[in-house]
A tleap script that builds the chain and sets N, CA, C and O, in Angstrom:
source leaprc.protein.ff14SB
mol = sequence {
  NMET THR GLY GLU ASN ASP PHE PHE ASP CYS
  LEU VAL VAL GLY GLY GLY PRO ALA GLY MET
  THR ALA GLY LEU PHE LEU ALA ARG PHE ARG
  ARG ARG VAL ALA VAL LEU ASP GLU GLY GLU
  SER ARG ALA ALA ALA ILE PRO ARG SER HIE
  ASN HIE PRO ALA PHE PRO GLY GLY ILE ASN
  GLY GLU ALA LEU LEU ALA ARG LEU ARG ALA
  GLN LEU ALA GLU PHE GLY ALA PRO LEU LEU
  SER GLY ALA VAL THR GLY ALA ALA ARG GLU
  GLY GLU GLY PHE LEU LEU ARG GLN ASP GLY
  ARG GLU LEU ARG CALA
}
set mol.1.N position { 1.683 -23.630 -10.239 }
set mol.1.CA position { 2.824 -22.904 -9.754 }
set mol.1.C position { 3.701 -22.492 -10.908 }
set mol.1.O position { 3.654 -23.097 -11.980 }
set mol.2.N position { 4.472 -21.503 -10.705 }
set mol.2.CA position { 5.326 -21.000 -11.780 }
set mol.2.C position { 6.735 -21.526 -11.602 }
set mol.2.O position { 7.205 -21.728 -10.482 }
set mol.3.N position { 7.398 -21.745 -12.722 }
set mol.3.CA position { 8.781 -22.166 -12.706 }
set mol.3.C position { 9.655 -21.137 -13.389 }
set mol.3.O position { 9.148 -20.219 -14.033 }
set mol.4.N position { 10.957 -21.280 -13.254 }
set mol.4.CA position { 11.866 -20.296 -13.839 }
set mol.4.C position { 11.774 -20.227 -15.357 }
set mol.4.O position { 12.104 -19.198 -15.946 }
set mol.5.N position { 11.337 -21.287 -15.991 }
set mol.5.CA position { 11.289 -21.300 -17.462 }
set mol.5.C position { 9.943 -20.803 -18.005 }
set mol.5.O position { 9.742 -20.788 -19.219 }
set mol.6.N position { 9.034 -20.401 -17.136 }
set mol.6.CA position { 7.753 -19.882 -17.598 }
set mol.6.C position { 7.943 -18.542 -18.300 }
set mol.6.O position { 8.783 -17.723 -17.925 }
set mol.7.N position { 7.135 -18.358 -19.325 }
set mol.7.CA position { 7.139 -17.094 -20.081 }
set mol.7.C position { 5.745 -16.489 -19.934 }
set mol.7.O position { 4.741 -17.154 -20.190 }
set mol.8.N position { 5.692 -15.235 -19.524 }
set mol.8.CA position { 4.425 -14.562 -19.318 }
set mol.8.C position { 4.182 -13.528 -20.424 }
set mol.8.O position { 5.120 -13.013 -21.032 }
set mol.9.N position { 2.917 -13.243 -20.665 }
set mol.9.CA position { 2.587 -12.124 -21.571 }
set mol.9.C position { 2.929 -10.827 -20.889 }
set mol.9.O position { 3.336 -9.866 -21.543 }
set mol.10.N position { 2.767 -10.786 -19.557 }
set mol.10.CA position { 3.028 -9.570 -18.804 }
set mol.10.C position { 3.391 -9.913 -17.351 }
set mol.10.O position { 2.826 -10.826 -16.750 }
set mol.11.N position { 4.336 -9.165 -16.818 }
set mol.11.CA position { 4.671 -9.227 -15.396 }
set mol.11.C position { 4.364 -7.872 -14.811 }
set mol.11.O position { 4.898 -6.862 -15.269 }
set mol.12.N position { 3.508 -7.834 -13.803 }
set mol.12.CA position { 3.128 -6.582 -13.176 }
set mol.12.C position { 3.920 -6.453 -11.868 }
set mol.12.O position { 3.821 -7.312 -10.991 }
set mol.13.N position { 4.691 -5.396 -11.747 }
set mol.13.CA position { 5.504 -5.178 -10.536 }
set mol.13.C position { 4.702 -4.276 -9.607 }
set mol.13.O position { 4.448 -3.110 -9.908 }
set mol.14.N position { 4.313 -4.845 -8.476 }
set mol.14.CA position { 3.549 -4.111 -7.481 }
set mol.14.C position { 2.201 -4.769 -7.220 }
set mol.14.O position { 1.363 -4.887 -8.114 }
set mol.15.N position { 2.012 -5.193 -5.977 }
set mol.15.CA position { 0.767 -5.903 -5.613 }
set mol.15.C position { -0.206 -5.065 -4.820 }
set mol.15.O position { -0.935 -5.582 -3.974 }
set mol.16.N position { -0.222 -3.751 -5.094 }
set mol.16.CA position { -1.243 -2.896 -4.493 }
set mol.16.C position { -2.504 -2.953 -5.341 }
set mol.16.O position { -2.588 -3.753 -6.273 }
set mol.17.N position { -3.486 -2.111 -5.028 }
set mol.17.CA position { -4.742 -2.129 -5.790 }
set mol.17.C position { -4.540 -1.891 -7.302 }
set mol.17.O position { -5.204 -2.534 -8.116 }
set mol.18.N position { -3.657 -0.999 -7.673 }
set mol.18.CA position { -3.466 -0.732 -9.113 }
set mol.18.C position { -2.824 -1.928 -9.802 }
set mol.18.O position { -3.272 -2.325 -10.878 }
set mol.19.N position { -1.790 -2.511 -9.213 }
set mol.19.CA position { -1.114 -3.645 -9.808 }
set mol.19.C position { -2.016 -4.858 -9.915 }
set mol.19.O position { -2.052 -5.524 -10.949 }
set mol.20.N position { -2.748 -5.147 -8.841 }
set mol.20.CA position { -3.634 -6.301 -8.884 }
set mol.20.C position { -4.809 -6.094 -9.847 }
set mol.20.O position { -5.267 -7.044 -10.482 }
set mol.21.N position { -5.297 -4.848 -9.954 }
set mol.21.CA position { -6.360 -4.557 -10.911 }
set mol.21.C position { -5.859 -4.777 -12.331 }
set mol.21.O position { -6.560 -5.363 -13.156 }
set mol.22.N position { -4.636 -4.304 -12.619 }
set mol.22.CA position { -4.036 -4.542 -13.940 }
set mol.22.C position { -3.914 -6.029 -14.228 }
set mol.22.O position { -4.268 -6.496 -15.311 }
set mol.23.N position { -3.407 -6.772 -13.242 }
set mol.23.CA position { -3.243 -8.216 -13.400 }
set mol.23.C position { -4.590 -8.907 -13.620 }
set mol.23.O position { -4.701 -9.837 -14.420 }
set mol.24.N position { -5.591 -8.448 -12.911 }
set mol.24.CA position { -6.933 -9.031 -13.044 }
set mol.24.C position { -7.505 -8.801 -14.440 }
set mol.24.O position { -8.051 -9.726 -15.040 }
set mol.25.N position { -7.388 -7.583 -14.965 }
set mol.25.CA position { -7.888 -7.304 -16.309 }
set mol.25.C position { -7.151 -8.151 -17.347 }
set mol.25.O position { -7.772 -8.699 -18.258 }
set mol.26.N position { -5.844 -8.256 -17.210 }
set mol.26.CA position { -5.079 -9.068 -18.173 }
set mol.26.C position { -5.473 -10.542 -18.085 }
set mol.26.O position { -5.625 -11.204 -19.112 }
set mol.27.N position { -5.638 -11.060 -16.869 }
set mol.27.CA position { -6.034 -12.460 -16.709 }
set mol.27.C position { -7.430 -12.709 -17.284 }
set mol.27.O position { -7.678 -13.743 -17.904 }
set mol.28.N position { -8.331 -11.758 -17.073 }
set mol.28.CA position { -9.687 -11.905 -17.613 }
set mol.28.C position { -9.695 -11.928 -19.146 }
set mol.28.O position { -10.580 -12.524 -19.760 }
set mol.29.N position { -8.717 -11.285 -19.744 }
set mol.29.CA position { -8.572 -11.307 -21.192 }
set mol.29.C position { -7.648 -12.425 -21.652 }
set mol.29.O position { -7.105 -12.394 -22.756 }
set mol.30.N position { -7.483 -13.411 -20.780 }
set mol.30.CA position { -6.747 -14.662 -21.052 }
set mol.30.C position { -5.287 -14.438 -21.417 }
set mol.30.O position { -4.722 -15.129 -22.265 }
set mol.31.N position { -4.700 -13.464 -20.763 }
set mol.31.CA position { -3.259 -13.259 -20.927 }
set mol.31.C position { -2.567 -13.975 -19.783 }
set mol.31.O position { -3.097 -14.041 -18.674 }
set mol.32.N position { -1.415 -14.498 -20.042 }
set mol.32.CA position { -0.624 -15.176 -18.987 }
set mol.32.C position { 0.129 -14.080 -18.235 }
set mol.32.O position { 1.078 -13.493 -18.753 }
set mol.33.N position { -0.309 -13.822 -17.019 }
set mol.33.CA position { 0.200 -12.704 -16.229 }
set mol.33.C position { 0.536 -13.158 -14.820 }
set mol.33.O position { -0.108 -14.058 -14.279 }
set mol.34.N position { 1.539 -12.538 -14.232 }
set mol.34.CA position { 1.846 -12.733 -12.820 }
set mol.34.C position { 2.031 -11.357 -12.212 }
set mol.34.O position { 2.547 -10.443 -12.855 }
set mol.35.N position { 1.599 -11.217 -10.947 }
set mol.35.CA position { 1.780 -9.972 -10.198 }
set mol.35.C position { 2.869 -10.230 -9.182 }
set mol.35.O position { 2.794 -11.180 -8.403 }
set mol.36.N position { 3.876 -9.385 -9.195 }
set mol.36.CA position { 5.025 -9.523 -8.272 }
set mol.36.C position { 4.837 -8.551 -7.132 }
set mol.36.O position { 4.697 -7.346 -7.343 }
set mol.37.N position { 4.835 -9.079 -5.922 }
set mol.37.CA position { 4.457 -8.273 -4.758 }
set mol.37.C position { 5.458 -8.404 -3.624 }
set mol.37.O position { 5.706 -9.506 -3.133 }
set mol.38.N position { 6.020 -7.311 -3.217 }
set mol.38.CA position { 6.940 -7.297 -2.082 }
set mol.38.C position { 6.206 -7.354 -0.750 }
set mol.38.O position { 6.824 -7.573 0.292 }
set mol.39.N position { 4.887 -7.156 -0.779 }
set mol.39.CA position { 4.090 -7.263 0.430 }
set mol.39.C position { 4.048 -6.006 1.285 }
set mol.39.O position { 3.754 -6.072 2.479 }
set mol.40.N position { 4.337 -4.873 0.684 }
set mol.40.CA position { 4.362 -3.618 1.449 }
set mol.40.C position { 3.427 -2.567 0.864 }
set mol.40.O position { 3.772 -1.387 0.802 }
set mol.41.N position { 2.254 -2.993 0.438 }
set mol.41.CA position { 1.303 -2.033 -0.146 }
set mol.41.C position { 0.844 -1.019 0.883 }
set mol.41.O position { 0.443 -1.373 1.992 }
set mol.42.N position { 0.910 0.241 0.501 }
set mol.42.CA position { 0.432 1.300 1.387 }
set mol.42.C position { -1.050 1.199 1.636 }
set mol.42.O position { -1.555 1.714 2.633 }
set mol.43.N position { -1.759 0.533 0.726 }
set mol.43.CA position { -3.213 0.390 0.885 }
set mol.43.C position { -3.579 -0.388 2.158 }
set mol.43.O position { -4.658 -0.186 2.715 }
set mol.44.N position { -2.696 -1.266 2.617 }
set mol.44.CA position { -2.985 -2.058 3.805 }
set mol.44.C position { -3.183 -1.184 5.054 }
set mol.44.O position { -3.852 -1.595 6.002 }
set mol.45.N position { -2.606 0.005 5.049 }
set mol.45.CA position { -2.688 0.902 6.198 }
set mol.45.C position { -3.870 1.843 6.143 }
set mol.45.O position { -4.074 2.621 7.074 }
set mol.46.N position { -4.663 1.797 5.069 }
set mol.46.CA position { -5.788 2.723 4.919 }
set mol.46.C position { -6.990 2.198 5.696 }
set mol.46.O position { -7.488 1.110 5.405 }
set mol.47.N position { -7.464 2.967 6.691 }
set mol.47.CA position { -8.613 2.485 7.473 }
set mol.47.C position { -9.889 2.348 6.637 }
set mol.47.O position { -10.638 1.384 6.794 }
set mol.48.N position { -10.127 3.309 5.758 }
set mol.48.CA position { -11.296 3.279 4.871 }
set mol.48.C position { -10.989 4.112 3.634 }
set mol.48.O position { -10.804 5.327 3.709 }
set mol.49.N position { -10.940 3.422 2.487 }
set mol.49.CA position { -10.691 4.101 1.222 }
set mol.49.C position { -12.012 4.403 0.540 }
set mol.49.O position { -12.858 3.525 0.369 }
set mol.50.N position { -12.173 5.667 0.152 }
set mol.50.CA position { -13.361 6.073 -0.596 }
set mol.50.C position { -13.003 6.334 -2.059 }
set mol.50.O position { -13.739 7.000 -2.786 }
set mol.51.N position { -11.867 5.797 -2.466 }
set mol.51.CA position { -11.346 6.081 -3.809 }
set mol.51.C position { -11.271 4.831 -4.673 }
set mol.51.O position { -10.395 4.709 -5.530 }
set mol.52.N position { -12.185 3.915 -4.445 }
set mol.52.CA position { -12.171 2.696 -5.278 }
set mol.52.C position { -13.581 2.426 -5.765 }
set mol.52.O position { -14.524 2.434 -4.975 }
set mol.53.N position { -13.734 2.182 -7.083 }
set mol.53.CA position { -15.065 1.907 -7.635 }
set mol.53.C position { -15.738 0.735 -6.936 }
set mol.53.O position { -15.082 -0.171 -6.423 }
set mol.54.N position { -17.036 0.779 -6.932 }
set mol.54.CA position { -17.905 -0.301 -6.430 }
set mol.54.C position { -18.031 -0.322 -4.902 }
set mol.54.O position { -18.713 -1.191 -4.359 }
set mol.55.N position { -17.397 0.599 -4.215 }
set mol.55.CA position { -17.515 0.696 -2.769 }
set mol.55.C position { -17.850 2.126 -2.385 }
set mol.55.O position { -16.997 2.841 -1.859 }
set mol.56.N position { -19.111 2.563 -2.647 }
set mol.56.CA position { -19.482 3.969 -2.396 }
set mol.56.C position { -19.357 4.375 -0.938 }
set mol.56.O position { -19.153 5.553 -0.645 }
set mol.57.N position { -19.475 3.415 -0.006 }
set mol.57.CA position { -19.299 3.729 1.405 }
set mol.57.C position { -17.861 3.560 1.874 }
set mol.57.O position { -17.556 3.766 3.048 }
set mol.58.N position { -16.996 3.191 0.970 }
set mol.58.CA position { -15.595 2.964 1.308 }
set mol.58.C position { -15.321 1.519 1.669 }
set mol.58.O position { -16.244 0.729 1.869 }
set mol.59.N position { -14.032 1.178 1.753 }
set mol.59.CA position { -13.624 -0.176 2.102 }
set mol.59.C position { -12.278 -0.086 2.813 }
set mol.59.O position { -11.436 0.737 2.455 }
set mol.60.N position { -12.081 -0.916 3.798 }
set mol.60.CA position { -10.827 -1.013 4.505 }
set mol.60.C position { -9.740 -1.494 3.521 }
set mol.60.O position { -9.996 -2.372 2.697 }
set mol.61.N position { -8.543 -0.924 3.610 }
set mol.61.CA position { -7.481 -1.247 2.676 }
set mol.61.C position { -7.108 -2.730 2.667 }
set mol.61.O position { -6.931 -3.315 1.598 }
set mol.62.N position { -6.986 -3.337 3.838 }
set mol.62.CA position { -6.615 -4.760 3.900 }
set mol.62.C position { -7.751 -5.617 3.304 }
set mol.62.O position { -7.475 -6.614 2.636 }
set mol.63.N position { -8.999 -5.248 3.531 }
set mol.63.CA position { -10.117 -5.984 2.938 }
set mol.63.C position { -10.110 -5.869 1.416 }
set mol.63.O position { -10.396 -6.841 0.717 }
set mol.64.N position { -9.785 -4.686 0.905 }
set mol.64.CA position { -9.711 -4.504 -0.541 }
set mol.64.C position { -8.607 -5.376 -1.124 }
set mol.64.O position { -8.816 -6.035 -2.142 }
set mol.65.N position { -7.433 -5.390 -0.494 }
set mol.65.CA position { -6.332 -6.217 -0.984 }
set mol.65.C position { -6.712 -7.710 -0.963 }
set mol.65.O position { -6.385 -8.450 -1.891 }
set mol.66.N position { -7.397 -8.137 0.091 }
set mol.66.CA position { -7.825 -9.535 0.198 }
set mol.66.C position { -8.779 -9.907 -0.923 }
set mol.66.O position { -8.664 -10.987 -1.501 }
set mol.67.N position { -9.717 -9.025 -1.234 }
set mol.67.CA position { -10.664 -9.297 -2.324 }
set mol.67.C position { -9.950 -9.370 -3.675 }
set mol.67.O position { -10.261 -10.229 -4.501 }
set mol.68.N position { -9.003 -8.474 -3.893 }
set mol.68.CA position { -8.264 -8.480 -5.136 }
set mol.68.C position { -7.421 -9.770 -5.253 }
set mol.68.O position { -7.354 -10.369 -6.326 }
set mol.69.N position { -6.789 -10.187 -4.165 }
set mol.69.CA position { -6.002 -11.418 -4.191 }
set mol.69.C position { -6.892 -12.604 -4.566 }
set mol.69.O position { -6.502 -13.447 -5.374 }
set mol.70.N position { -8.091 -12.665 -3.975 }
set mol.70.CA position { -9.024 -13.753 -4.249 }
set mol.70.C position { -9.445 -13.765 -5.704 }
set mol.70.O position { -9.541 -14.828 -6.318 }
set mol.71.N position { -9.701 -12.578 -6.265 }
set mol.71.CA position { -10.087 -12.524 -7.684 }
set mol.71.C position { -8.940 -12.938 -8.577 }
set mol.71.O position { -9.158 -13.633 -9.569 }
set mol.72.N position { -7.721 -12.530 -8.255 }
set mol.72.CA position { -6.564 -12.941 -9.064 }
set mol.72.C position { -6.486 -14.466 -9.078 }
set mol.72.O position { -6.311 -15.071 -10.135 }
set mol.73.N position { -6.616 -15.081 -7.913 }
set mol.73.CA position { -6.537 -16.550 -7.810 }
set mol.73.C position { -7.661 -17.200 -8.621 }
set mol.73.O position { -7.449 -18.226 -9.266 }
set mol.74.N position { -8.842 -16.609 -8.590 }
set mol.74.CA position { -9.985 -17.141 -9.332 }
set mol.74.C position { -9.699 -17.219 -10.823 }
set mol.74.O position { -10.151 -18.139 -11.505 }
set mol.75.N position { -8.947 -16.249 -11.321 }
set mol.75.CA position { -8.626 -16.208 -12.757 }
set mol.75.C position { -7.276 -16.807 -13.078 }
set mol.75.O position { -6.804 -16.697 -14.209 }
set mol.76.N position { -6.642 -17.440 -12.098 }
set mol.76.CA position { -5.409 -18.183 -12.346 }
set mol.76.C position { -4.139 -17.333 -12.471 }
set mol.76.O position { -3.127 -17.812 -12.981 }
set mol.77.N position { -4.182 -16.101 -12.020 }
set mol.77.CA position { -3.000 -15.240 -12.104 }
set mol.77.C position { -2.234 -15.340 -10.787 }
set mol.77.O position { -2.764 -14.959 -9.743 }
set mol.78.N position { -1.005 -15.841 -10.812 }
set mol.78.CA position { -0.257 -15.959 -9.553 }
set mol.78.C position { 0.175 -14.615 -8.993 }
set mol.78.O position { 0.515 -13.694 -9.736 }
set mol.79.N position { 0.156 -14.521 -7.690 }
set mol.79.CA position { 0.692 -13.375 -6.952 }
set mol.79.C position { 1.985 -13.889 -6.348 }
set mol.79.O position { 1.950 -14.678 -5.403 }
set mol.80.N position { 3.116 -13.463 -6.867 }
set mol.80.CA position { 4.417 -13.992 -6.438 }
set mol.80.C position { 5.051 -13.059 -5.429 }
set mol.80.O position { 5.320 -11.895 -5.728 }
set mol.81.N position { 5.287 -13.567 -4.245 }
set mol.81.CA position { 5.829 -12.744 -3.157 }
set mol.81.C position { 7.343 -12.606 -3.264 }
set mol.81.O position { 8.060 -13.557 -3.575 }
set mol.82.N position { 7.800 -11.391 -2.996 }
set mol.82.CA position { 9.217 -11.106 -2.952 }
set mol.82.C position { 9.559 -9.827 -3.656 }
set mol.82.O position { 8.768 -9.301 -4.438 }
set mol.83.N position { 10.750 -9.322 -3.376 }
set mol.83.CA position { 11.215 -8.075 -3.977 }
set mol.83.C position { 11.788 -8.310 -5.382 }
set mol.83.O position { 12.512 -9.282 -5.599 }
set mol.84.N position { 11.479 -7.456 -6.301 }
set mol.84.CA position { 12.109 -7.501 -7.617 }
set mol.84.C position { 13.493 -6.857 -7.461 }
set mol.84.O position { 13.611 -5.705 -7.043 }
set mol.85.N position { 14.527 -7.616 -7.802 }
set mol.85.CA position { 15.889 -7.155 -7.589 }
set mol.85.C position { 16.613 -6.785 -8.882 }
set mol.85.O position { 17.747 -6.306 -8.850 }
set mol.86.N position { 15.958 -7.007 -10.009 }
set mol.86.CA position { 16.588 -6.627 -11.267 }
set mol.86.C position { 15.614 -6.804 -12.418 }
set mol.86.O position { 14.692 -7.618 -12.372 }
set mol.87.N position { 15.860 -5.996 -13.469 }
set mol.87.CA position { 15.069 -6.085 -14.686 }
set mol.87.C position { 15.970 -5.723 -15.856 }
set mol.87.O position { 16.771 -4.792 -15.770 }
set mol.88.N position { 15.833 -6.473 -16.959 }
set mol.88.CA position { 16.664 -6.220 -18.126 }
set mol.88.C position { 15.929 -6.634 -19.378 }
set mol.88.O position { 15.066 -7.512 -19.350 }
set mol.89.N position { 16.273 -6.005 -20.455 }
set mol.89.CA position { 15.783 -6.373 -21.775 }
set mol.89.C position { 16.445 -7.711 -22.129 }
set mol.89.O position { 17.627 -7.917 -21.851 }
set mol.90.N position { 15.679 -8.609 -22.740 }
set mol.90.CA position { 16.226 -9.901 -23.174 }
set mol.90.C position { 15.575 -10.225 -24.512 }
set mol.90.O position { 14.428 -10.670 -24.560 }
set mol.91.N position { 16.310 -10.000 -25.596 }
set mol.91.CA position { 15.739 -10.219 -26.912 }
set mol.91.C position { 14.579 -9.277 -27.128 }
set mol.91.O position { 14.721 -8.062 -26.992 }
set mol.92.N position { 13.424 -9.838 -27.466 }
set mol.92.CA position { 12.222 -9.010 -27.666 }
set mol.92.C position { 11.396 -8.928 -26.397 }
set mol.92.O position { 10.310 -8.348 -26.407 }
set mol.93.N position { 11.890 -9.499 -25.296 }
set mol.93.CA position { 11.121 -9.487 -24.055 }
set mol.93.C position { 11.914 -8.907 -22.913 }
set mol.93.O position { 12.842 -8.123 -23.109 }
set mol.94.N position { 11.533 -9.307 -21.713 }
set mol.94.CA position { 12.161 -8.785 -20.502 }
set mol.94.C position { 12.471 -9.946 -19.533 }
set mol.94.O position { 11.789 -10.971 -19.527 }
set mol.95.N position { 13.474 -9.759 -18.751 }
set mol.95.CA position { 13.846 -10.675 -17.691 }
set mol.95.C position { 13.791 -9.926 -16.378 }
set mol.95.O position { 14.432 -8.886 -16.227 }
set mol.96.N position { 13.035 -10.441 -15.430 }
set mol.96.CA position { 12.974 -9.853 -14.099 }
set mol.96.C position { 13.499 -10.875 -13.095 }
set mol.96.O position { 13.249 -12.074 -13.219 }
set mol.97.N position { 14.221 -10.385 -12.114 }
set mol.97.CA position { 14.713 -11.235 -11.030 }
set mol.97.C position { 13.950 -10.896 -9.759 }
set mol.97.O position { 13.802 -9.730 -9.392 }
set mol.98.N position { 13.473 -11.937 -9.101 }
set mol.98.CA position { 12.697 -11.743 -7.871 }
set mol.98.C position { 13.117 -12.809 -6.881 }
set mol.98.O position { 12.804 -13.986 -7.058 }
set mol.99.N position { 13.807 -12.411 -5.866 }
set mol.99.CA position { 14.189 -13.345 -4.784 }
set mol.99.C position { 14.784 -14.665 -5.304 }
set mol.99.O position { 14.348 -15.747 -4.911 }
set mol.100.N position { 15.767 -14.563 -6.175 }
set mol.100.CA position { 16.467 -15.735 -6.649 }
set mol.100.C position { 15.843 -16.440 -7.837 }
set mol.100.O position { 16.444 -17.377 -8.363 }
set mol.101.N position { 14.674 -16.037 -8.280 }
set mol.101.CA position { 14.073 -16.650 -9.450 }
set mol.101.C position { 14.127 -15.674 -10.616 }
set mol.101.O position { 14.186 -14.459 -10.428 }
set mol.102.N position { 14.106 -16.224 -11.814 }
set mol.102.CA position { 14.086 -15.417 -13.037 }
set mol.102.C position { 12.753 -15.613 -13.730 }
set mol.102.O position { 12.299 -16.741 -13.920 }
set mol.103.N position { 12.129 -14.507 -14.105 }
set mol.103.CA position { 10.835 -14.536 -14.765 }
set mol.103.C position { 10.954 -13.761 -16.078 }
set mol.103.O position { 11.582 -12.705 -16.144 }
set mol.104.N position { 10.334 -14.316 -17.116 }
set mol.104.CA position { 10.427 -13.707 -18.462 }
set mol.104.C position { 9.059 -13.333 -18.978 }
set mol.104.O position { 8.065 -14.014 -18.730 }
set mol.105.N position { 9.036 -12.227 -19.706 }
set mol.105.CA position { 7.797 -11.752 -20.346 }
set mol.105.C position { 8.128 -11.136 -21.699 }
set mol.105.O position { 7.231 -10.675 -22.403 }
savepdb mol mol.pdb
quit
């Protein structure tokens, strides 16, 4: 689990297919990454997406999101639920606020 004093190599804002794919690639390259997700991905409403690699026949949006979540967990990248309410430069890094917690990268 993550704590307020954790420092990440990268914080990805957005838990849709693009955000989770970015988080997955970073985690696979052994970067400390977290994906911040408000839980309102438009992909969840797609009945069948034909615009994602490895699924030539298409895939349901919610099924795609579930697979990406599972892969993130497999590589140890947390998916943190909640809205990002602020972002600021802090020294050589960044501070993001998400539902009462502070995350640094």
